N, C-alpha and C positions, 0 to 999 in steps of 0.2 A: 489408766484409763486408755481403751484404746478409742480413734476417733470416731465421734458419731453424728451423723447425719439424719433431721428429722426435719419434717416437712407439716407444716401443718395446710389447711385445706381451703379454708375462707378468705383468707387476705395474704396471697404469696409476693405482692409487691413492698414488703416491710422483712428485709430481711438481719440478720442478728449474729454477729461471729460470738460467740461464747466461750470465753479461757476461761475452763476450769475441768480438773482432775477427777471430780467425782461425780459421776453418773451421774447420781441419787442426785444430787442434789441440785446438777443440769437439768431433770426430769422434773420435781419439786419448783423448780423460778419456772420454765417454762409453763408448767401447769396455773402457776400463780397468773400469772400474765394470760392465762386462756378465761381462768375465773373473772378479771379482771377485762376482759372483752380485747383483748388484742390479740390478733393470731397474727405469726410469723412463720417464715422460713429462715433455718436456723442451721448454723454448724459449732459443733462444738472442738473442740482441738484442746491442747495440757499440755504443750512442746512448743517454744521459740523457734522450732523449723517447722511446725505444721502452722504456727501464726501465718511467718512468712508467706509459705506457700498459698494459703487461702486469703491471704491479701494481695498475691500476686494474681492468684486464679480469679478471684472474683472481685464485685463490686460488694459493698457493704452498707448499709444506711446508721448503724450503732456496733460499737462492738462493748459487751459486757464480760467484767474480768474478775477474777478472783484476785485477790491479794498476793497469796503467798501459794505460789505452786514447786514442785518438784523442779530446784535446779534455778529458781528464776522467780520474778516480783514482778505487781502491774506498775513498777517503773521499766521494766525491758517491756512489756507490752506497751506502754504510752508510745518510748520510741517508736518502736516498729511500725506503732498507726501512723504515727506522725509523719515518718517518711515516706509510707504507702499513700499517706493522702491528707493533707492539713487539718480538713474541715470534719475529716474523721471523729463524730464524738466517740467517749469511754465514759462509761461508768463502772464503779469499784462495788461489787457487792460481797463482804466478805464478813467475815465471824473474827478475823483474827488481826485486826489493824486500829492501833492505837491510834488516839488523838494527834500525834504529833508528826505519825509517819500519814494518816490522813490529810493533813497539812498539807506537810513537804508534796502528797500525791498530786492535790490539786494546786501546787504553784507550778508542778512539771506539766499540765495541763491536762488531767480528769477535770471531765464537766462536774462530778456528785460520786461523793461514796454513800452508801447504803448498809447496812447490817442483816445479817441474812432471816435475823427475827423479825425483821424488819419491811417486810418485801410488798406494803400498800403503799409505800411511797415512789417503787420503783416507777409503778405503769406514766403516772404523773411527772415523776426524771425523763420519760424517755421522750415521753410526748413535746414535754417542753425542745428535750434537746435534739429533738429532730428539726425541732422551727427553728430553733438557734441556728442550726446545722445551715436550715437549707436558705438562711438569709446570710452566712459567711459564704457558702458555695454564688449567692447572687451578686452579691458584695463585690467577691473575687473576683465574678466573669464580669462585670462591670468595670473593674477596676483593669482588668487585663483588655476588654473591648479599649478603652481610653489609651490605655499605654500603646498598641497598638494603632490606634488612629492617629497616635503623637507623631509615631514616626512612619507613617504608612497613608497613600491615598487611600481613600475612603471608595471614590470608583474601582478603580483598576488593581486595589489591593498592592501595588508595588511600592517600594520605596519611596516617600516623599522629598520632596528638594531640601528641606530644611537637615532631614536625616545623610539626605544624600553628600551631599556640601561638610558636614560633617565628616560621616567615612574619605570624604574625600580629601580631609585636611589629614586627616591619620594618615592616610596612603602617603600623603606629600611627604609629613615629616618623616613618614618611614623609610620613605627613597633616598632621602638624604642620608641617613643611619648606615641603610644597604648596600646603595647602590642600582637598586633593581627598579626597571623600568615599567611603565605600566602608558596604558595607551585611556584616553578619555574619548565617549563619540557622544557627540551633540545631535539629537533628530528631530527632524521638522516632517510635519506630515504637509503633501505639498496643494492638494485640492479638499482638506477638512472643512475647510469655511464654506465651501458649494453645499458639501454634506447639512452642513449647519442651516445655509440659508434657504437651501433648499426644501427640507425635511423638519427642521428644529431641532433645539438641542435634546431632546430625547434620544432620537437615531444619532446625534453627537456623538452623544456618552457611550449609545451602544458600539458606535464605530470604534471607540477608542475601547474598549471593554473586548472587541473583537481582538484589535491589534494587538495591545500588549499581550494578550493569548498567547497570541501565533507569535510575535515575537520571542517574547519569555526560551520558548522550543531551542531556537538557536541560541541564546546568552550561554554563555557556561554556568555549572555550580557555584564556583566560585567567585563569579562577578559579580557587579552590585549593579541592578535596573532600574529605575527611577522616573516618576511622571515628575518633571519641574513644575509644568502646569499646562494651559490649554492644550494642545497640541503636538508638545514639546516634550520631549524622552531623554534623559541622559543614562552610558552606560560606562562603568568602570569598569575595564579590562585588563585583569591585576596578572601581572609578571607578562602581558604580552605584548610584544615586538609589533610595529608601525606594519609591517610585512602580513602578518598575522593580524592583526588589526583589520587589514582590508579588506582578507577576505572575510572576517564575520563582518564586517561591513555590508561586501558588498551582498553575499547571503542573506543580508536584512534587506536592504534593497529589492531583492530577485523575489523574497517570500512577498512583501506588500505589493508590488508590482502586479504579480500574481495573484492576488486577491482581490475577489468581487463582493463590495458591500450590498445588501438587498433590503431595500426599506420602502412597505407599499409598494411592491412590484416596480418601482425603480431600481437600477443597476449604475453605480456608481466603481469606476477605477482609482483608484490611490497610488500616486506614488511616494517616496521617502527623499528626503536632503539630507546629508549626514556631515557633518563636521567632525575632523578629527584631532586633537591635540596632543602630544607626550608628555609624559608624567615623568620629568627627569628630574635629576639633584639639582638644578638651576631654577626650577621652578619655585613661584615665590609664595604662592597661594593659590588657596584654591579660587576666589574670583578671577584668579590670571589663568588660572585654567580653563575655566567654563568660557570666558571671555574670547579665548583665543578660538574653541572648540565652536562658540559660536559665532563668531568671525566667519570659520572655514566652512559654516554652514550655509552664511549669506551668499558665501561664494558661490555654493554648490546650489542655489536657487538660482543667482545672478548668472551663471553657465548654463541653464537650461531644467533645471529642476531632475530629480531622480540619477542622482550621482552621490559619486563621494568625493570631500575635499582636504586636503590636510595641512594643518594651518604653516605658514612659510612668512615669517616675519620681512621675507626680501617680497615676498606677489604683491604687485600694484593694486589689486580689486582689494586684498586686505587690510592695507596699509588705509587705502583711500573709505572703504569702510570703517577702520579701528578712529581716522579723522571726525567723519561723521559722528559714530556713538559716542565720541568724547565733545562732539560738540551739543549734541541729543541733550547729555545730562547738564553742561552749562546752559542751554537755551531755556530748559526748564526752569532751573535755578531763576532765570532772569525772569519769565514771566508769571512767576507766584511769588516774585521781590514787591515790597512796595515801593523801592526805589525806581526810577524807568531808568533802565542798563541801555532801552536804546535812545539814538540817539537821530535826527537828518540833516544833510544834507542837502544843498538845491543846486540845479545844475542851469543856467540861464541858456535859453536858445534863441539864436539871429536869425531874423525875417530877411530873406535873402530876395521877395521880390515887394513891389510899390506897392499890389493888393492886401501884402502879410502885414505890411510896418504900421507902427502905429500901436501895437498890443503887445505885452509883456507873457511871454512863454516860457516855462519852467518846468523843471521835474525833480520831484522830492526824491532823494534817493536816504536809503535805510545803512544806517551803522550801530555795531555795538559795544559797549564800553564793555572790556573784561579787561583785569590787571590792571588798570587804568589806559590801558592801551585805546583809540579806535581802531576797531576792526573790521573791512569791509566785507560786503555781502559775500563778494565769490569766497569767502572761507569756511564764513557759515549757514549758506541756501542750502546747498547740496543734501546738509544734517538732516533742516530744518525740513525742506523737501522729503526728502525717505522715511522718517519718521514722523509725519503729519502733523508737523508745528505751524506752518505756514497758513494756514487759517487765523490760528490765534494771532502772528507774528502780524499777518497783513490789519487785520482787525485796529492791533497798537499803531500802525503808521498810520492807519486811515483818522486815527483818534488825534496823532501827534501833526498828522499835514493839517486835519484843520481848527486844531489850536494856532497853530502856525497862522494859517492864513486872517484868522480874527484876530492873533492876538497884534501880528507883525503891521511896518507898513505896507505888505503885501496887499494890492487894490485889487477887490472884483468888478471893478467896472473897466469898460472902454473891450470889452473882448480879452481881456488878462483871463489865461488859463493856468493849469498847478496839474501838473502833471501825478499821478498815484500808480503804482504798479499792483496788480492782482494777480497770484500765482493761480497756477489750474485750479487747486485741491480747491481755491476759495469760489471758485464758479461753484463747486458741489457744496456751499454750504446752505442750508437751507433758510437758516437768520440772517445772512449776511445782506442781503437787500433791505429788510425793515433796520437792521444795524446801521448801514448807511442813510437812510432816512431820518432815523432817530438821533442822528449826532448830526446831520445837517440842520436839524431846527436848534439841537442843544446849543450849537457854537453860532449859528445865523449864517449859515454859510449858501451862496446862491449856488444854484446845482449847474447852471450853465459855466461856472468860473470850474471845474470841476473836472478833468479827465480822467476815466482810468482806461490805464494800459492795460493789456492782454499778449501772451504772445502766442505767434502763425501757428507755433504745436497744438498750443493748449486749446486757441478756437477752432481749429477743424478738429479735435478729437472729441470732442463730442459736440457738433455741430449745434443742434438740436437745442441742448441744455446753454448753449454758449448765447445763439440768437433768443433766447426763453430770458435769462439774465439781462441782457444787454436793452432788449426792448422795454423791462419795467424801468430799469433805469433812465432811458433814455427818453421816455414819456413823462419823465419828470425833473426835465429838464437836463443830466446830466451825458458827458459828453465819453465817448470811447475811443480808443488808435489802438491799431492794430501791431504791436511790436516785430520786429526782427524779420520783416516779412522781406521775403525773395530767398531764404535757404531750399525752400523750396517750390518750383517754379509750378510746379503741376495746382499750385493753389490758386492762380490765377483768377479760376473762374467761381471760387469761393467767396470774392469781390462783391458779386453781385449778391450774395445772399446774406452776408452781413453788414448790420447796420453801426456802420461804423463813421467815424470824422473825420480821423486823422489816419494815414498809413506810412510808418516808420520802416526805411529802407535798412535793410540788413547793415550795419557797416563792414562787415567783412568784405562787401563789396566797394563802399566806398572807399575803402582806406586802401584799397590797390587799383582805385579807379584807373588812377594818371598811366601805369604802368600796363596795366592788364585791357586789353581792348573788350574781352568779354565782358569782363567786371560793369568797365564802361557802360555796354550794351545794356546790361542787365540793369545798371540803375536808372537807363534811361528809360526803360519797356516799363519797369517798376512804377515810374513817374507819369508816364503818360496814361497809363491804364489807369491807374488813381486818379488820374484829373479826368478821364472819361467816366469815370465813374462818381465822380463829383466829391472827390477827397482832396483834404492836402495833404504836402507828404511833406517829410520832416529827414533829412540825411541825418544818420548817427556816426561815429567817429570822425569826424574833420578834423582834422589834426596840422592844418596850415591853411595859409591862405589859397596854394594855388589849389587845391584840392575846392577851397570853398567860390572860388572863381569858377570852375569848369559847374561845379552844381550851380552856380547863376545861371550861366550861359544853357542849361538844360530845363532851366524853371522851374528848379526844386523851390517850393515854398518857405524852409525854415531849415538852418543848421544847427547841429549840437555833437559837442565834442571840446577835448581839450584846447584845439587851434582855435575854439569861440567863446568858450569860458572852463576854466575847471569847477569842480562843487564845489560848492563853501559852506561853513558853518550857518544854521539860521540866524540873522541879526540879533543880540540880545535884546530884550523886549523887559522894560520897565512895568510893573504887573501892580 
């Protein structure tokens, strides 16, 4: 029988592929469907080639097939249908199929088999299978969507971090066996926070979608482009040496630099900082490669943003950044731990003038217990400041200091004063004022016995915020000292505005004041101006008696340094 196409006119939405070698049987079957109220567009085919062609050319809702046809059976139809569409239902309508064959056909994927003399059961079977096919399609679509989301970022459609790290690990393993080198790029948007803070997260999300689409045009087909989180992206340039990788990275920077993001009549310029790391046979893991590229990206930001930096282990900036990142993890662990990893030392000051004698002045200094050693603050404070951990550390130090004053033999009488350092980021901590007041009440601390130290650069970097913070605590009786004063001589004018009690002269001038007349003059000037402003002065880095005597002659109130007293551990307290 030649291939026949017949069309119903009332319901062209249902499409049936009818595999039948008898034109009469085909007409009778479709007539039975119409009588039963089922209108459809259909096509009749009677060979494997025509079946395959029909399945490739059109989309069908259901296949109805005879069992025995010239040169093939319904098993061949089932196989072709499954290859074309796994969810396409197949119903066998035949007068020449035994029960064993019918069971085998059902196991092979047929949804039903119906004898030609019993077509009354065909319409309910078609309707049932159409519904079940729809359910299968929706389930498969949902599974496909879930699978896509498991490996891709829902916002940009790029590969997500987990999948990127998996593919990066496979590439590193491949490099060890083939020796082929690759390059990893770590990308960070420089002004993303400005857009988020100015226009909200919807604007930020739209910016990420637009920029990722633009950058994707530059990335090669075989490369792996991923969103790693927030405004950070990763690109694995496969089989790409550093020279050509830099060219691609520079094109990415240029693409982002020339782009303008417009949101509610606001126009934003964006730039990109990129870190590069080589993937070579010596690369140990995806974590190491990402850390190297991340370090290089931070260096790109530190060196002015909108540029590309290659990771180099010998680079001093990258080594310092690596040290900071290492301490970040250790400090987070220390802050989370129930065991107190922070301990306090104290360094006593000596009164140099008669008016300052009779009172005990000492500064609390923090140390970190790590791997059985006591780590000085110079090792871990830079990392804590860089990664925003200082407010939490400052709170821990405040509580330890208050506890020490309460529990030890330190007296809060006779003008005795205990100095506690505060970082610049803590001055922006909205809850710190309440925290200090609450802890002072909890530990029975007299506010006048506590003096908080802030550095000169911290104080003048946000003068209004600093003054507001100091005013609130001084109203409760706490004192304040300006630390490291003198490094910026233009800041003398700020002394009239800052409500402080002590001025600590930068030890860099004190240490060399006997050899350098300029340093001697600076120390003298700081002391005179401080006294004129009604402040007491403290000289730092006093390392010997000769310097102490010179400071006494200048009228400095207090001296602090290794020539006065070395830092000591707090006295053991029986509780």
